[in-house]
Phi, psi and omega in degrees: 000315183299318179296321177299321179289325180293317177300314181297318183295320182289323176296320178288321189293332183255010186303320183269008188268042182263048186276332185285151177281116180275134176277355182276137168230132358291149184292137183285168183297318182227133176218118181237119176286144176230156181287146174102164178232157177249103188273135178236347181061243174233021180216137179218145177257144187230125173278117186280349180302135178067015182248109179305145189302313181297323177290322180297316183294317175303312183297311182296323178299315177293322181296318182282311191273333178265316184258341188071032178265123178280148184237136173247122176269116185215121183295347184258357185290141172249008182290308175232115184238141178248144181222132179269134184253159173235161177054042181235161181299156181296142177057038180265140172211164174225152170229128175236113180255112166238230173291335175235178185234127177241128174242124174248147181211156181259335179215166177301322179296319178295327174299317176295321177295322178295323179297317182287333171292317180300321176300322177293339183276349182291128185244164174090188183219148171047247187272009185231047181278151181203167173241137167281138184290138184195171174231137183226135169236142186200153174190157187271155178276315185246144180282332180255107182236100196241155166229141183246145174222127179266112177256012179278305179301315169223141191269138174242141184289168174304313181295326178292320176295322177295321175298318178300319178295316180299318184289322177294322182297329178304325184256021166070024164288142184237000184227122177247112178269110189258108182269101192262349175221149175191191183297322190268003176171137173258122197246008182234132177294125171241112189294325180291334184229074182302334180293344181298324176263330182293324182253305188293348186267005187223140176234152186270352183199163178223134180288146184264162178058211178267154178308328186274352188292133178231138355288148177291143174232161188228149160270108187269098175197151178293129178221144179153205185149168178203165178258130174288163178296325177297317180294323177296318178300321180298311181295316180302314183296316179301318179292319180296325179292343176251014173063039178247127176266129177270125175253109182281149174240125167239111187291136177196152344284345178272188180043050185236022188293328183294318177294320180289329174299329178274321180230078185295343180304327186273008170268179179282327185261343186074004186281142179283120181233157174275167172285120183294142171257017179248144176275163175133199185242133185246154181287331185291119178223170176297132171297146178279009180291159184302322181301320179296315180292325170297319175306314183287330176296317176304316181297308181300328181297324175284324178300321179296333180287337187264328185249116179275006181301140177298331184253139170235125187270130184248010180075244175092003183269159168043052180257094178305146182258012184303310184288321179300327183295326187252005183270118180303320181293321177289322180292329180292318177301317179300315182294311185294337184252010180061035185276152179283316183201194183289335178292317179285342175290324180288323177298320176300316184296312182295320182298318178304317178286326177299314178299320178297310181300315181300319180296341178260012176079013178250172182238136180272136170229144179208167182295160191297350173299340180291351172290335188287132183084358177111132185275134183300146187306318190257004189285149165248158188243137170253109192264112184245341180271032185114194178268351192297314178301321178292322176300311179298315179299321179294320181293336174273004176067045169246146182285152189226143166242121183270125181214058184291142179301335181295332186234340196237011180261103183278002172273354177283164172299152181241359172205166174280358185294135181294345178278354178304134177291159182310134178220174184294329189137192180070172184211105181231081185284174182307315184296324184290318177301312181299333182280354184292134168229119182296342181267110181301152177296135177093356177295137171285167175299321182291320177289331180290339178295339179272000176271104179288334182150215183206175177201164172255148185245136179238090174274135198249025173310317186245024177231082189274355180204175194292316183304313180288329179300316178295322178297322182282335183276319189246135010268008181305324182296332176296316176297323180290324179295331175294314186294328188265338186260314199286130175291322174230101188289130176292161180300154181301327183295320175300313177302318180299322179293315176302321179297314180288313189286323190241309194289330180300311176299317184295319179290324173300331177297326182267005185052045174282130180275063186280161185283137173267012189304325181299337185257351179297140173298135179249139179264127176230153184243140177226125182287137173244184189293318179235021178181201183226133172275130179261115186249122171256123178220169186215162170295340177292135186304139172063025173260113170188151170199160186235144169239153178242127179255125175221113180066241181250023182242153173243134175239142354291161176301134184251108184293127175068018182066032185209138171229134179235127177250192187290325186235008187206162174217153178221137176236153179213153174232147185234129175228139184251120174274188181294327184229345181228170177239128184253134173244150172237112176263138176240114191238140174218163179222171186289324184287318185266143181275338181263145171276152180245135183249121178247135175259135188218127183251121173272121180218165186299334183269007188303122177061021172297143177298135174226132178259115178274111179287333178247137182270135178285166181295148177299328182290334191226053184256004180042234178253031180076208185303329186290348180300330181285343186219036182265000180080354178264109185271126176299159184216171171253141351301141187283146174246136186299332181282352184264357186230159167260125181247130178237142173235062175230157185277339172233135179232135181221138176209154181237134176254130177272110180280357178076341179203158177296126189222157172266121189260125176273302188202172186217142169235147179211137187260131169236156180253140172235123175208091186303320184299332177261011179071017183263131184227162168294150179295161175286304172208163176230140179244134179245148168210155179238156181210150182277317184240001178080019179245305177261130189244140169256115184278137178256178183303135175287154165057038183258011172288140179245134181283128172271094187293330180294316177296317181300317181298328180283358184085006177296159183242022172237061186277357184243148177210155179208159178263126178267303176052051180212174181245155177162166174261334185243142171238123176257139182236124174241125182244130176243133176261179173292156179295322183202152177292135184297155175301141179088359177249144179312131181086012185312140185085342180270156170294130182293155171277143172245116177250125178238147175234244193279135177252122183237127179247128180249138185251154177277000000 
């Protein structure tokens, strides 16, 4: 007992002594630097006692194949010694590096985490490896630390899935959410229903470019693949050896076109359809009749034999009710069970599956749409449309995994750099991921107990191969690991320093194709008295320079259109339109091999003050109100950082022209992307005022769509004549009440995306 008290006292007494910069990501609870180094050269001895066999093999493999360090296994060695602890917190470990190395741990998982931390502490090269002496105490904050991978839109081989698991395990993620079925492909062998893989695993074409590109073109060739049950068992065992639990997802009732292409009887219409090569949401869903539910139970029975995970994910998202509303069998289920509508029918559907999984000793988890119509008694919720679904579920005392699109969608763009490869849209930079906290503000301690943790999602419509998958995942996964592991998350600047000083080299050892977006020069604007300062900066240390824009001039004058600094260079071109001046900047830095080309438009409304009466969504807030007048014109495919996105029926803002002016006309950019629930507004009302108190209303809905510009993908398709005087311009935008039936997102308030507002004066 006395020894236990001493250990506990030491643990508490050093709890706040995490002042040293830790090279480890995720950062440990305690990291204390000590003087001296522990030299190992290229040979190290390892005491195998108290070291689980699978972890020993893993450790030796990394030392030999990643670092080239030879290992001697010796039961008498004191160089690296392991000790199993009792009466300590779950997944707790310590590392004490002096002349020797002592690792203590409370569980096999924490032993594995300690080994991965120790690997990150190796310094030096080739024959001159060493450890800096230090002391570490560590344990995780959240139980669910996950990464998700969609293998339906694009298929990944067994070896690629194993690599994905191996990399996530290095950074102490412990849950792999395997999205195995969707409209575009069924990826798991089900022996009772062989057509699921014979037909459902293959599509005959795949759409090119972005979903919104018009006209659409397709690569017409057979594409697909699936995992046999033996392959899945192999992957599950591989993950278990890295203390990663695989949570399989079988989508229902929506996102089921691939399954219904194989077995159309289980749809509402029975119509034979192909596996689609187009992204989006489709009306065809599983019929709510008993036969369809039994079909899914048969499938899940085989899934349960393959995956020992406590949780089974059943999807439940984006299930249109179009077919259910006209299906006699579905309407019969509604009547016989006293259900109110099709939303309650979905809840009934989910409850049937929940009862089945519960009877098998498993737990159901689904996307937050399963809240609609009433949450099934034993269900857990994965909240993706923001935090709201998770908040509601936790208040109902259901477990929650937070994965909001605002912070955790890694299929979004990760920088404003023009070199970023094609993505679905959205904007989730490294800083935004780092800011993620699965516990919503205002939660009580009791409510927080229902938050299991969080995860990032990788939907692969625009991620066709492993190289791009790693690019989209890293280093954002490192930022997420901090948010999910760290009891007290270090400041972002500390994380950035660990990333630059240690993790870049560490990921290079593993040949990770991580994104360099952090180091690309970024263009920022700052309003000055008579113009705008264009500021370029980078994550690269000491990289920054400024230019000043006034009217159609750039200052300082750049000889030959070029300025070269010690670590950077910039080139620009100038073209004059009928009313605006367009600049194209080409910027490069020492760290990145590619130049970045930024387009910037000088127009009369540049950086005018705008008061947003309506607040944009946190996911699509850009640079606030200045996004509308920053000279950076949004484009298609759209990027979240270029737009202000609202999901409200009324949007209002006021522009301050700074002085009483004669206003000639106005242009304003809106985006349309039905697949993303983004629509043009219903109508717009303008008004002008001299002092901002009394307003003169102008004609409603007098914006005119420039269809030629819209077809070209331009983002200023609307223009109107103002022909009035005033200092202030008020804009009131009204959307449709709800997205119409038969269109993705039906019944929801449509999104309105706005970009550049340009006002021309007489």
